[in-house]
C-alpha positions as CSV (number, residue, x, y, z in Angstrom):
1,M,94.2,-31.4,113.1
2,I,96.1,-33.4,115.7
3,Q,99.7,-34.2,114.7
4,D,100.7,-36.4,117.7
5,I,99.8,-37.2,121.2
6,R,101.5,-38.5,124.4
7,L,99.4,-40.4,127.0
8,Q,100.7,-40.7,130.6
9,Q,98.8,-42.9,133.0
10,F,95.7,-42.7,130.8
11,R,93.4,-45.8,131.1
12,S,95.5,-48.7,129.7
13,Y,98.5,-46.5,128.7
14,Q,101.3,-45.8,131.1
15,D,103.5,-43.6,128.9
16,D,102.9,-43.9,125.1
17,S,103.2,-41.6,122.1
18,F,101.6,-41.7,118.7
19,E,102.0,-39.7,115.5
20,F,99.1,-39.1,113.2
21,S,98.4,-38.5,109.5
22,P,96.4,-35.4,108.5
23,A,94.2,-37.9,106.4
24,V,93.0,-41.3,107.5
25,N,94.5,-43.1,110.6
26,I,93.5,-46.7,111.1
27,I,94.0,-47.8,114.7
28,V,94.1,-51.6,114.6
29,G,94.4,-54.2,117.3
30,P,92.5,-57.0,119.1
31,N,89.6,-56.4,121.5
32,A,90.5,-54.8,124.8
33,S,93.9,-53.6,123.5
34,G,93.2,-49.9,124.1
35,K,92.0,-48.7,120.7
36,T,89.0,-46.9,122.1
37,N,91.1,-45.5,124.9
38,L,93.3,-43.8,122.3
39,L,90.3,-42.4,120.5
40,E,88.9,-41.1,123.8
41,S,92.2,-39.3,124.5
42,I,91.9,-37.5,121.2
43,L,88.3,-36.5,122.2
44,L,89.4,-35.3,125.6
45,V,92.2,-33.1,124.1
46,A,89.8,-31.8,121.4
47,R,86.7,-30.9,123.4
48,G,87.7,-31.3,127.1
49,S,85.6,-34.3,128.1
50,P,85.5,-38.0,127.6
51,Y,82.5,-39.7,126.1
52,R,82.1,-42.9,128.1
53,D,82.7,-42.2,131.7
54,K,83.3,-39.4,134.2
55,D,86.7,-37.7,134.4
56,S,88.1,-39.7,137.2
57,D,87.6,-43.0,135.3
58,V,90.2,-42.1,132.6
59,L,93.1,-42.5,135.1
60,A,95.1,-45.7,134.8
61,F,94.4,-48.2,137.6
62,G,95.9,-47.0,140.9
63,A,97.1,-43.7,139.4
64,S,96.5,-40.3,141.1
65,W,97.1,-38.3,138.0
66,T,97.0,-38.4,134.2
67,R,98.4,-36.2,131.5
68,L,97.8,-35.8,127.7
69,D,100.0,-33.7,125.5
70,A,99.0,-33.1,121.8
71,H,100.5,-31.0,119.1
72,T,98.0,-29.3,116.7
73,E,98.5,-26.8,113.9
74,T,98.0,-24.1,116.5
75,G,100.4,-25.4,119.1
76,L,100.6,-27.7,122.1
77,R,97.5,-28.7,124.0
78,T,97.8,-30.3,127.5
79,V,95.2,-31.8,129.7
80,K,96.0,-32.7,133.3
81,L,93.8,-34.5,135.8
82,V,94.9,-34.9,139.5
83,T,92.9,-36.7,142.1
84,E,94.7,-35.6,145.3
85,P,93.8,-33.8,147.4
86,Q,90.7,-33.5,145.2
87,L,89.9,-34.0,141.6
88,T,91.0,-31.1,139.4
89,K,91.3,-30.8,135.7
90,T,93.3,-28.2,133.9
91,Y,94.0,-27.3,130.3
92,E,97.1,-25.6,128.9
93,L,96.9,-23.9,125.5
94,D,99.7,-21.6,124.2
95,E,101.2,-21.6,127.7
96,K,98.0,-20.3,129.3
97,T,96.1,-22.4,131.9
98,Y,92.3,-22.9,131.9
99,K,90.0,-24.7,134.2
100,R,87.3,-25.1,131.5
101,L,87.5,-24.9,127.7
102,S,85.3,-22.3,126.1
103,L,83.9,-23.0,122.7
104,Q,86.7,-21.0,121.0
105,H,89.3,-23.2,122.7
106,T,87.9,-26.5,121.6
107,L,88.6,-28.4,118.4
108,P,85.4,-29.4,116.4
109,V,85.0,-33.2,116.5
110,V,82.4,-35.7,115.3
111,L,82.2,-39.1,117.0
112,F,80.5,-42.2,115.6
113,E,80.4,-45.1,118.0
114,P,78.3,-48.3,118.2
115,N,75.7,-46.8,120.5
116,H,74.8,-44.3,117.9
117,L,73.4,-47.1,115.8
118,Q,70.7,-47.3,118.4
119,L,69.8,-43.6,118.0
120,L,66.2,-44.1,116.9
121,H,65.4,-47.2,118.8
122,G,67.1,-46.0,122.0
123,S,65.6,-43.7,124.7
124,P,64.7,-40.1,124.0
125,D,67.5,-39.1,126.3
126,Q,69.9,-40.5,123.7
127,R,68.4,-38.3,121.0
128,R,68.5,-35.2,123.3
129,T,72.1,-35.9,124.1
130,Y,72.9,-36.1,120.3
131,L,71.4,-32.6,119.8
132,D,73.0,-31.1,122.9
133,E,76.5,-32.3,122.1
134,L,76.4,-30.8,118.7
135,L,74.9,-27.5,120.0
136,E,77.7,-27.3,122.6
137,Q,80.1,-27.3,119.7
138,I,78.4,-24.6,117.6
139,K,76.5,-22.3,120.0
140,P,78.4,-20.1,122.4
141,N,77.2,-20.4,126.0
142,Y,74.9,-23.3,125.3
143,A,76.9,-25.7,127.5
144,T,76.7,-23.2,130.4
145,Q,73.0,-22.8,129.9
146,L,72.4,-26.5,129.8
147,R,74.4,-27.0,133.0
148,Q,72.4,-24.2,134.7
149,Y,69.2,-25.8,133.6
150,R,70.1,-29.2,134.9
151,R,71.3,-27.7,138.2
152,S,68.0,-25.8,138.6
153,L,66.0,-28.9,137.7
154,A,67.8,-30.9,140.3
155,Q,67.1,-28.3,142.9
156,R,63.4,-28.2,142.1
157,N,63.2,-32.0,142.1
158,A,64.8,-32.1,145.5
159,L,62.2,-29.7,146.8
160,L,59.4,-31.9,145.4
161,K,60.7,-34.9,147.4
162,R,60.8,-33.1,150.7
163,A,58.6,-34.3,153.5
164,H,57.2,-30.8,153.8
165,R,55.0,-30.2,150.8
166,P,56.4,-27.2,148.8
167,T,54.1,-24.4,147.6
168,N,54.1,-22.6,144.3
169,E,55.4,-19.5,146.1
170,E,58.5,-21.5,147.4
171,L,59.1,-23.0,144.0
172,F,58.5,-19.8,142.0
173,P,62.2,-18.8,141.7
174,W,63.1,-22.3,140.4
175,N,60.0,-22.4,138.1
176,L,61.0,-19.0,136.6
177,R,64.6,-20.0,136.1
178,L,63.7,-23.3,134.5
179,S,61.2,-21.6,132.2
180,E,63.7,-19.1,131.0
181,L,66.5,-21.6,130.4
182,G,64.1,-24.2,129.1
183,A,63.0,-21.9,126.3
184,V,66.6,-21.2,125.3
185,I,67.3,-25.0,125.1
186,A,64.1,-25.9,123.3
187,R,64.5,-23.2,120.7
188,S,68.1,-24.0,120.1
189,R,67.3,-27.7,119.6
190,A,64.4,-26.8,117.2
191,E,66.6,-24.5,115.1
192,L,69.3,-27.3,114.9
193,C,66.6,-29.8,113.9
194,E,65.4,-27.5,111.2
195,R,68.9,-27.1,109.9
196,I,69.5,-30.9,109.8
197,A,66.1,-31.5,108.3
198,G,67.0,-29.2,105.4
199,Q,70.0,-31.4,104.5
200,L,68.7,-34.8,105.5
201,P,66.6,-35.8,102.4
202,G,69.4,-35.2,99.9
203,T,72.2,-36.7,102.0
204,Y,70.2,-39.8,102.8
205,Q,69.3,-40.4,99.2
206,S,72.9,-39.9,98.1
207,I,74.1,-42.6,100.6
208,S,71.2,-45.0,100.2
209,H,70.8,-44.7,96.4
210,T,67.0,-44.8,97.0
211,A,64.1,-42.4,96.5
212,T,63.0,-42.7,100.2
213,K,61.8,-39.3,101.5
214,T,63.1,-38.5,105.0
215,A,62.1,-35.8,107.4
216,L,63.2,-34.8,110.9
217,Q,61.0,-32.9,113.3
218,Y,61.7,-31.5,116.8
219,Q,58.7,-32.1,119.1
220,P,58.3,-29.4,121.7
221,R,55.5,-30.0,124.1
222,L,54.9,-26.3,125.1
223,G,54.9,-24.3,121.9
224,L,58.1,-22.4,120.9
225,D,56.6,-19.0,120.5
226,N,55.6,-18.6,124.1
227,Y,57.7,-21.3,125.6
228,E,58.7,-19.3,128.8
229,S,55.1,-18.5,129.8
230,N,53.7,-21.9,128.7
231,M,56.3,-23.7,130.8
232,L,55.9,-21.5,133.8
233,H,52.1,-22.0,133.7
234,K,52.6,-25.8,133.3
235,L,54.9,-26.1,136.3
236,E,52.5,-24.2,138.5
237,A,49.4,-26.0,137.3
238,E,50.9,-29.5,137.7
239,L,52.5,-29.0,141.1
240,T,50.4,-31.7,142.8
241,T,51.2,-34.2,140.1
242,D,54.9,-33.4,140.2
243,I,55.0,-33.9,144.0
244,F,53.3,-37.3,143.6
245,R,55.8,-38.3,140.9
246,G,58.8,-36.8,142.7
247,F,60.1,-35.1,139.6
248,T,59.4,-32.3,137.1
249,A,57.5,-33.6,134.1
250,A,57.4,-30.5,131.9
251,G,60.4,-29.0,130.0
252,P,63.0,-29.7,127.4
253,H,64.4,-32.6,129.5
254,R,61.3,-34.6,128.4
255,E,61.2,-33.6,124.7
256,D,62.3,-35.6,121.7
257,F,62.6,-35.5,117.9
258,L,61.0,-37.7,115.3
259,V,62.5,-39.1,112.0
260,L,60.0,-40.0,109.2
261,F,60.5,-42.3,106.3
262,D,58.0,-41.6,103.5
263,G,55.7,-39.9,106.1
264,R,55.9,-42.7,108.7
265,S,57.9,-43.0,111.8
266,A,61.3,-44.5,111.0
267,D,61.4,-46.1,114.4
268,E,58.5,-48.3,113.4
269,I,59.3,-49.2,109.8
270,A,63.0,-48.7,109.1
271,S,65.2,-51.8,108.7
272,R,68.5,-52.2,110.4
273,G,70.3,-51.2,107.2
274,E,68.1,-48.1,106.8
275,I,68.8,-47.1,110.4
276,R,72.6,-47.4,109.8
277,T,72.3,-45.3,106.6
278,L,70.3,-42.7,108.5
279,V,72.9,-42.4,111.2
280,L,75.6,-42.2,108.5
281,A,73.7,-39.3,106.9
282,L,73.3,-37.6,110.3
283,K,77.1,-37.8,110.9
284,A,77.8,-36.5,107.4
285,I,75.5,-33.5,108.1
286,E,77.1,-33.1,111.5
287,L,80.5,-32.7,109.8
288,E,79.2,-30.1,107.4
289,I,77.4,-28.1,110.1
290,L,80.5,-28.1,112.3
291,H,82.7,-27.1,109.4
292,E,80.4,-24.3,108.4
293,S,79.7,-23.0,111.9
294,R,83.3,-23.1,113.2
295,D,85.0,-22.3,109.9
296,R,87.4,-25.1,110.7
297,K,87.5,-28.8,109.5
298,P,86.3,-31.1,112.3
299,I,88.1,-34.3,113.3
300,L,86.2,-37.5,112.7
301,L,86.3,-40.4,115.1
302,L,84.9,-43.8,114.1
303,D,84.9,-46.2,116.9
304,D,84.5,-49.8,115.8
305,V,81.6,-49.2,113.4
306,F,83.3,-49.3,110.0
307,S,83.3,-53.1,109.8
308,E,79.5,-53.2,110.6
309,L,78.7,-51.3,107.4
310,D,78.3,-53.1,104.1
311,G,80.4,-52.2,101.1
312,S,78.1,-49.5,99.6
313,R,77.7,-47.7,103.0
314,R,81.5,-47.8,103.6
315,R,82.1,-46.3,100.1
316,A,79.5,-43.7,100.8
317,L,81.1,-42.8,104.1
318,T,84.6,-42.6,102.6
319,E,83.4,-39.9,100.2
320,H,82.8,-37.8,103.2
321,L,86.2,-38.7,104.8
322,A,88.3,-37.3,102.0
323,H,88.5,-33.8,103.4
324,Y,88.8,-34.5,107.1
325,Q,91.4,-36.0,109.5
326,T,89.8,-39.3,110.4
327,F,90.6,-41.9,113.1
328,I,89.1,-45.4,112.6
329,T,89.4,-48.2,115.2
330,T,89.1,-51.8,113.9
331,T,90.2,-55.4,114.7
332,D,90.8,-56.0,111.0
333,A,92.7,-53.4,109.0
334,D,92.0,-55.1,105.7
335,I,88.3,-54.3,106.0
336,V,89.1,-50.6,106.2
337,L,92.1,-50.5,103.8
338,K,90.3,-51.8,100.8
339,D,87.9,-48.9,100.9
340,F,90.6,-46.3,100.5
341,A,92.3,-45.5,97.2
342,S,94.7,-43.1,98.8
343,A,97.3,-44.1,101.4
344,S,96.3,-44.5,105.0
345,T,98.3,-44.6,108.2
346,I,98.2,-47.8,110.2
347,I,98.6,-47.5,114.0
348,P,99.0,-51.0,115.5
349,I,97.9,-51.4,119.2
350,Q,99.0,-54.5,121.2
351,R,97.3,-55.8,124.3
352,P,98.7,-54.0,127.4
């Protein structure tokens, strides 16, 4: 839980402070007033990274540094970014300084923002990111392993594009490393998908009030049991094709998951309302998985999506909000307020 926050030279804020309720906080204001900026500051304090842009983009225009200070039930958390002489980011927790937040030092958080409504119709990369961001919050070392995989992938792709044609012998160290890390990533995603799939049918039906049968399946291309050897063989066998393409085609960076409605691909037959209900169900499951895995209630951030949901879906969502600290951005507080029987805290934001 975040009790308050101070933002200095952070995006549209020069030096502003806000106090929060442990229940529902409604951040209301016109478009471009800084509502999402405030939400992003909470995300940065909680898990150490923004969700829209790279770190340097969170600084106010012309600023060379930014600072966030937030009190939680465990003490003061501070994030500092300085651009001169080079970009550095540090965290201070309990008077100790860190350059990167380990899993144990982050606060569990669930974000629901407009782009998530395109989860099924968007690119596979969007679905991979959805799984990876949740895994980074529940699986120790996953974030490090994912960074190492991406770094190794970039190195192999750079070799593929060289004027001098690389051989399998030259690529073998990268092939081996990619295969080892790729297996960890693919199996982690598959396990998470299996966990979500076990909860999805009941959660979707409770929100939609329909008998629609839903399923979610991870789609590895190389077989999970022998992923390392299968991927290594694939990388070596398709070297010529990869050189022609200029990139590595095999691995978890090309895999996807599939959602089914009554046995058919939801991407092909689901209506807009059904897709929104599905995303709501996934976010509700995400809350439960984080709560169970971390033994701590996650914070819920809803960025400008509440008003896009009809009354029944808003009521279904509020049932899941009752036990979590929630932040909702909106241009119309009345739309949100009428769905809450208990008191909510209004945080007005004016244009900068």
